Structures are given as structure tokens and as C-alpha cells.
C-alpha positions as CSV (number, residue, x, y, z in Angstrom):
1,M,-0.1,-0.1,0.2
2,T,2.0,3.3,-1.2
3,G,0.7,6.4,0.6
4,A,0.1,4.5,3.8
5,G,1.9,6.5,6.6
6,R,-0.3,9.2,7.6
7,G,-4.1,9.8,7.1
8,L,-6.4,7.4,4.8
9,G,-3.2,5.6,3.9
10,R,-2.7,4.6,7.8
11,A,-6.6,4.0,8.1
12,Y,-6.4,1.6,5.1
13,A,-3.1,-0.2,6.7
14,L,-4.5,-0.5,10.4
15,A,-7.9,-2.1,8.6
16,L,-6.6,-4.0,6.3
17,A,-3.6,-5.7,8.9
18,A,-6.5,-5.9,11.6
19,R,-8.2,-8.1,8.9
20,G,-5.4,-10.5,8.3
21,A,-3.6,-8.8,5.8
22,R,-0.1,-9.2,5.7
23,V,1.1,-5.1,4.8
24,V,4.0,-3.3,2.8
25,V,3.9,0.1,4.3
26,N,4.9,2.4,2.0
27,D,5.3,5.7,2.1
28,L,8.3,8.3,1.2
29,G,7.3,10.8,4.2
30,G,7.1,14.1,2.0
31,S,5.2,17.1,2.8
32,L,1.6,17.3,1.8
33,F,2.8,19.5,-1.2
34,G,5.8,17.1,-2.1
35,D,8.7,18.4,-0.6
36,G,11.5,16.5,1.4
37,T,11.5,12.7,2.5
38,D,11.1,10.9,6.3
39,A,10.6,7.2,6.3
40,A,9.5,7.8,10.1
41,P,5.9,7.9,9.1
42,A,5.7,4.1,7.1
43,A,8.2,3.1,10.5
44,A,5.2,3.9,12.4
45,V,2.7,2.9,11.2
46,A,4.2,-0.6,10.4
47,S,5.0,-0.7,14.6
48,E,1.1,-0.3,15.4
49,I,0.5,-2.9,13.3
50,T,2.9,-5.7,14.5
51,A,2.5,-4.1,17.9
52,A,-1.6,-5.4,17.6
53,G,-0.1,-7.9,16.4
54,G,0.3,-7.8,12.7
55,A,2.2,-8.2,10.4
56,A,4.1,-5.3,8.3
57,L,6.7,-4.4,7.0
58,A,7.7,-0.4,6.2
59,D,8.7,1.0,3.1
60,D,10.0,4.8,2.0
61,S,10.6,4.3,-1.6
62,D,9.5,6.5,-4.4
63,V,6.8,5.3,-6.4
64,V,7.2,7.7,-9.2
65,S,10.7,5.5,-10.0
66,E,9.9,2.6,-12.0
67,E,12.9,1.0,-9.3
68,G,11.1,2.1,-6.3
69,A,7.3,1.3,-7.1
70,A,9.1,-2.4,-8.0
71,S,10.9,-2.7,-4.9
72,I,7.5,-2.2,-2.8
73,V,6.6,-5.4,-4.5
74,T,9.5,-7.7,-4.4
75,T,9.6,-6.7,-0.4
76,A,6.2,-8.2,-0.4
77,V,6.8,-11.5,-2.6
78,E,10.1,-11.7,-0.7
79,A,9.0,-11.5,2.8
80,W,5.3,-13.6,2.4
81,G,5.3,-15.4,-1.2
82,R,3.0,-13.5,-3.3
83,V,0.8,-10.1,-3.3
84,D,-2.8,-9.8,-3.6
85,I,-3.8,-6.2,-2.9
86,V,-2.4,-3.1,-4.6
87,V,-3.8,-0.3,-3.0
88,N,-2.2,3.3,-4.8
89,N,-2.9,5.9,-2.2
90,A,0.3,7.8,-2.3
91,G,-0.5,11.5,-3.7
92,I,0.5,15.6,-3.2
93,L,-1.9,18.3,-3.3
94,V,-0.4,21.6,-4.5
95,P,-3.5,24.3,-5.2
96,G,-3.1,26.4,-8.6
97,A,-4.6,28.4,-10.9
98,L,-4.1,30.1,-14.2
99,P,-2.1,31.8,-15.1
100,E,0.4,31.1,-12.0
101,L,0.0,27.4,-12.7
102,T,3.0,25.6,-14.8
103,A,3.3,22.2,-16.8
104,A,6.3,21.7,-13.8
105,D,3.3,22.0,-11.6
106,L,0.9,19.5,-13.8
107,R,3.6,16.8,-14.5
108,R,4.7,16.6,-10.6
109,H,1.1,15.5,-9.9
110,L,0.9,13.4,-12.6
111,D,3.8,12.0,-11.4
112,V,2.8,11.0,-7.9
113,H,-0.7,10.3,-8.6
114,V,-0.8,8.5,-12.1
115,V,2.6,7.7,-13.2
116,G,3.2,6.6,-9.3
117,A,-0.2,4.0,-9.1
118,F,1.1,3.2,-12.9
119,N,4.6,1.9,-11.7
120,V,2.9,0.0,-8.2
121,T,0.3,-1.8,-10.6
122,R,2.9,-2.4,-13.8
123,A,5.2,-4.2,-10.8
124,A,2.4,-6.2,-9.4
125,W,0.3,-7.0,-12.4
126,P,2.6,-10.4,-13.5
127,H,2.6,-11.8,-10.4
128,L,-1.4,-11.3,-10.2
129,V,-2.0,-12.7,-13.7
130,A,0.4,-15.6,-13.0
131,Q,-1.7,-16.5,-9.8
132,G,-5.5,-15.7,-11.4
133,Y,-6.4,-13.6,-8.7
134,G,-5.4,-9.9,-7.4
135,R,-7.4,-6.8,-6.5
136,V,-6.3,-3.3,-7.3
137,V,-7.3,-0.3,-5.7
138,L,-6.6,3.3,-6.8
139,T,-7.1,6.5,-5.0
140,T,-9.2,9.3,-7.1
141,S,-11.5,12.3,-5.1
142,V,-14.1,14.6,-6.0
143,G,-11.5,16.9,-7.4
144,M,-12.0,14.5,-11.1
145,F,-15.1,17.1,-11.6
146,G,-12.4,19.9,-11.7
147,G,-11.5,23.2,-9.7
148,E,-10.2,26.3,-10.5
149,H,-7.5,25.8,-7.9
150,L,-6.9,22.8,-8.2
151,I,-6.0,21.8,-11.9
152,S,-3.2,19.8,-12.0
153,Y,-4.7,17.9,-9.0
154,A,-8.4,17.4,-10.6
155,T,-6.3,16.5,-14.3
156,A,-3.9,13.5,-12.0
157,K,-7.4,12.0,-10.4
158,G,-9.3,12.4,-13.3
159,A,-6.2,10.4,-15.1
160,C,-6.3,7.7,-12.8
161,V,-10.1,7.3,-13.2
162,S,-8.8,6.1,-16.5
163,L,-6.1,4.4,-16.2
164,G,-8.0,1.9,-13.2
165,R,-10.7,1.5,-15.5
166,S,-8.1,0.5,-18.5
167,L,-6.3,-1.8,-16.1
168,A,-10.4,-3.3,-15.2
169,D,-10.5,-4.4,-18.7
170,A,-7.2,-5.8,-18.9
171,G,-7.8,-7.9,-15.8
172,R,-11.2,-8.6,-16.1
173,T,-10.6,-12.5,-17.6
174,R,-7.7,-12.8,-15.3
175,G,-8.9,-12.6,-12.2
176,V,-7.7,-9.1,-11.3
177,L,-10.3,-6.6,-10.4
178,V,-9.4,-2.8,-10.3
179,N,-11.5,0.1,-9.0
180,M,-11.2,3.1,-7.4
181,I,-12.1,4.7,-4.5
182,A,-12.9,8.8,-4.4
183,P,-12.8,9.5,-0.2
184,A,-13.7,12.1,1.8
185,A,-12.2,12.7,5.5
186,D,-10.6,15.2,7.3
187,T,-6.9,14.7,6.3
188,R,-4.1,17.5,5.8
189,M,-5.5,17.7,2.3
190,V,-8.2,19.5,3.8
191,T,-6.8,20.8,6.9
192,D,-3.5,22.1,6.2
193,P,-3.5,26.2,6.5
194,L,-1.2,26.8,4.1
195,F,-3.8,24.6,1.6
196,R,-6.7,26.3,2.9
197,R,-5.2,29.8,1.9
198,Q,-4.0,28.8,-1.6
199,S,-7.3,27.3,-1.9
200,G,-9.2,30.6,-1.1
201,L,-10.6,28.1,1.6
202,P,-11.7,29.8,4.9
203,P,-9.0,29.4,8.0
204,L,-10.0,26.8,10.6
205,A,-11.5,28.7,13.3
206,P,-8.7,28.6,16.6
207,D,-10.8,26.6,18.7
208,H,-11.6,24.0,15.8
209,V,-12.5,20.6,17.1
210,P,-12.3,17.5,15.0
211,D,-15.3,15.6,14.1
212,P,-15.1,12.4,14.6
213,T,-17.9,11.7,11.8
214,R,-15.0,13.3,9.3
215,D,-12.2,10.5,10.5
216,P,-10.2,9.1,7.8
217,E,-11.6,5.3,9.0
218,R,-14.9,5.8,8.1
219,A,-13.8,5.5,4.7
220,T,-12.0,2.1,5.0
221,P,-15.0,0.1,4.9
222,M,-15.1,0.8,1.3
223,L,-11.6,0.3,0.5
224,L,-12.0,-3.3,2.7
225,A,-14.7,-4.2,0.4
226,L,-13.0,-3.4,-2.7
227,A,-9.9,-5.6,-1.6
228,H,-11.7,-8.1,-0.7
229,E,-12.3,-11.3,-2.4
230,S,-16.0,-11.2,-2.5
231,C,-15.5,-7.2,-4.1
232,P,-18.6,-7.2,-6.3
233,C,-17.5,-4.8,-9.1
234,T,-14.4,-4.1,-11.2
235,G,-13.4,-0.5,-13.3
236,E,-15.9,1.6,-11.1
237,T,-15.0,4.2,-9.0
238,L,-16.9,4.7,-5.5
239,S,-17.2,7.7,-2.7
240,A,-16.9,7.0,0.2
241,G,-16.7,9.0,4.1
242,L,-18.4,11.2,6.2
243,G,-21.4,8.0,6.7
244,R,-22.0,7.9,3.1
245,F,-20.9,5.3,-0.3
246,A,-22.1,5.7,-3.3
247,R,-21.2,5.2,-7.0
248,V,-19.4,7.6,-9.4
249,V,-20.6,6.9,-13.2
250,W,-19.3,8.1,-16.0
251,A,-21.9,7.7,-18.4
252,E,-23.1,8.9,-22.2
253,T,-26.4,10.4,-23.2
254,A,-29.1,9.1,-26.1
255,G,-28.2,11.6,-27.6
256,V,-29.1,12.7,-31.4
257,V,-29.1,10.6,-34.4
258,A,-29.3,12.8,-37.7
259,T,-26.9,12.8,-40.7
260,D,-27.5,16.3,-42.0
261,L,-27.2,18.6,-39.0
262,G,-25.3,22.1,-38.8
263,P,-24.3,23.8,-36.3
264,E,-27.7,25.9,-35.5
265,D,-29.9,22.8,-36.0
266,L,-27.6,20.9,-33.2
267,L,-27.9,24.5,-30.5
268,T,-31.9,24.3,-31.4
269,R,-31.9,20.5,-30.4
270,W,-29.5,21.0,-27.6
271,D,-31.8,20.0,-24.8
272,E,-31.6,16.4,-26.8
273,V,-28.4,16.4,-26.9
274,V,-27.6,16.5,-23.4
275,D,-31.4,14.8,-22.1
276,P,-30.1,12.7,-19.3
277,A,-32.9,10.2,-20.3
278,S,-31.9,6.8,-21.0
279,P,-27.7,6.8,-20.7
280,V,-25.6,4.0,-21.3
281,F,-22.8,3.3,-18.8
282,P,-20.1,1.9,-21.0
283,A,-17.7,-0.7,-19.1
284,S,-14.7,0.1,-21.5
285,T,-13.7,2.1,-24.9
286,S,-14.6,-0.9,-26.6
287,D,-17.7,-1.5,-24.9
288,A,-18.3,2.9,-25.6
289,V,-18.3,2.2,-29.3
290,R,-20.3,-0.8,-29.6
291,A,-23.2,1.3,-27.7
292,R,-22.6,4.0,-29.4
293,E,-22.7,2.2,-33.0
294,A,-25.9,0.3,-32.1
295,R,-27.9,3.4,-30.1
296,I,-27.4,5.0,-33.9
297,A,-28.1,1.8,-36.1
298,T,-31.5,1.7,-34.2
299,A,-32.1,4.9,-34.7
300,L,-31.8,4.8,-38.5
301,S,-33.3,1.7,-38.6
302,D,-37.0,2.6,-36.3
303,R,-36.6,6.3,-38.8
304,T,-36.4,3.8,-42.1
305,G,-38.6,1.4,-40.8
């Protein structure tokens, strides 16, 4: 598990260990903004797990590095002979809006969230496929819906969904289920004063008292469900936390089928284009193509019939 030294990652690691999982607690130990390294957070969580009678190893490798990602998987395989669950939770959050935001800011987020998740999953993939079993979870966020002050973060989190859905399609016939979790909790990504200031959020009151209903532990039931052998889905994005669990969907409307529309006609019929009635929920790119072509064929057939 990556990003397991604090916040949601720590809660996930403790919950998995309590259910009998042997956990590689990976965390580079950097700041919220991705600066620095510190082996202490990963070591602390691993110690917490072993003190409670569980099995855990600390790892402070950098998931952005292919070698670092591979070492996480190697640690698990050498210690316990296999890897069954991959939880990609490592992330950073540096607020930024145009025009100050730079391409380097975007790459920094993509490296940690997307490339990091890809690297770790790629390293584990041969083991998962060989044993015909695996559970992979990628962490996304409501940030995927976009935000003026979160452009880099939102872009990376949206990419995590497409990466996860692609991996799910690859694992569908191989016993490997891949899903995304969009957790909500009062972690340092929410409470850090500098983050709140840069994001245009009001500061927390000096007498602010943490709300236990917003603890990271409130999101763990969904993570445990997605990591379990009885996981009921693949390629899905699930929202979790604050006492609420929900499915986040990617859908396509029925739309308008016409071969002779100009832009003026399209604007006139805009309500039909975006009408949410009778949507389809493609599971993959090929599924989306099939659904689109089937809708077109049906509409043309009805028109000529």
C-alpha cells in the first residue's frame, strides 16, 4: 500500500492488517506539497501494526521511480511469497490556478498520482495474472470533477480513473479486479492552513474541534470491500466517507442521431443532446463504441422502418 504513513493510507493499512492482511506500508514521507522525505511515518504505522499482532514491513521507496515501485512489490513477494492486493494511495496536493500554474506543476501531480499508480501496479501485474487473482484500488477524488484552484490535482485524479478503468478491462478475464475510491475525510489535505489559504478556503477556527464523523476510518469499509475476495465489481469508481457510500458513474446520453445537422440545428436541439434519460454506462472503450454504434443503428432502423 502506497501513501500509507498518514491519514487515509494509515487508516487503510491498519484496517487491512486488522483483517489479517500482511501489509507493506509504503510512504516516502514527504510533505503535503510533495517536498522532502522522511522514513518515520511508514515505520510508525508498521510498528503500530506489529504491536497489535499483525504483520507489516515499512518501505519509503518513491513510487515515481520504476525501481522504487518495483521494490515495494519485491518486498512483499520476498517476505510473504505473493502479492494479492495493491492499494495506490500516494498523492500530493499543491493548489494552483491559471495563469500562475505551470506545466511543471501539472507534471508533478501526474508523476505521483498517475505514473506512481501505474508503476506499482505494473510491477505487481505479472504476479496477479500468474496466480489468476488480484485486487487493485486506485485513489481518485471528487477533484476529478474539476476545480479552479486545483487544476493539476484535478487533472491527475481524473487520469487515475481512466487508468483504473483501462486496468480493469485488462484484468477482466484474468481474475484481477481494479476499482477506484474517491474518499472524503478531514486529512491534512483539508486541514493544512497553507493549503486552505492557497485554495481560497476560510481558515479553521482557532477552537476548531475535529469531527469524528469525518475521520479517515469512515472511508475504510469501502476500501476493505474493494480489496476483498468477494469484491462485487471492477472498473467502478466509488465514493466513501463521512457516513456516505455511493457510485460515481461515467455515462453517455442517448443523444441525437441525424446525418444532416448543421451547428444551428444542433444548438436548436441541444436539450435533446444532453437529455439524461436512457443513459448508457460503458465499461470500456470497446463497450462505448459498441453502445454508440448500436444506438445509431437502432435510430436509423426505426427511421427507415
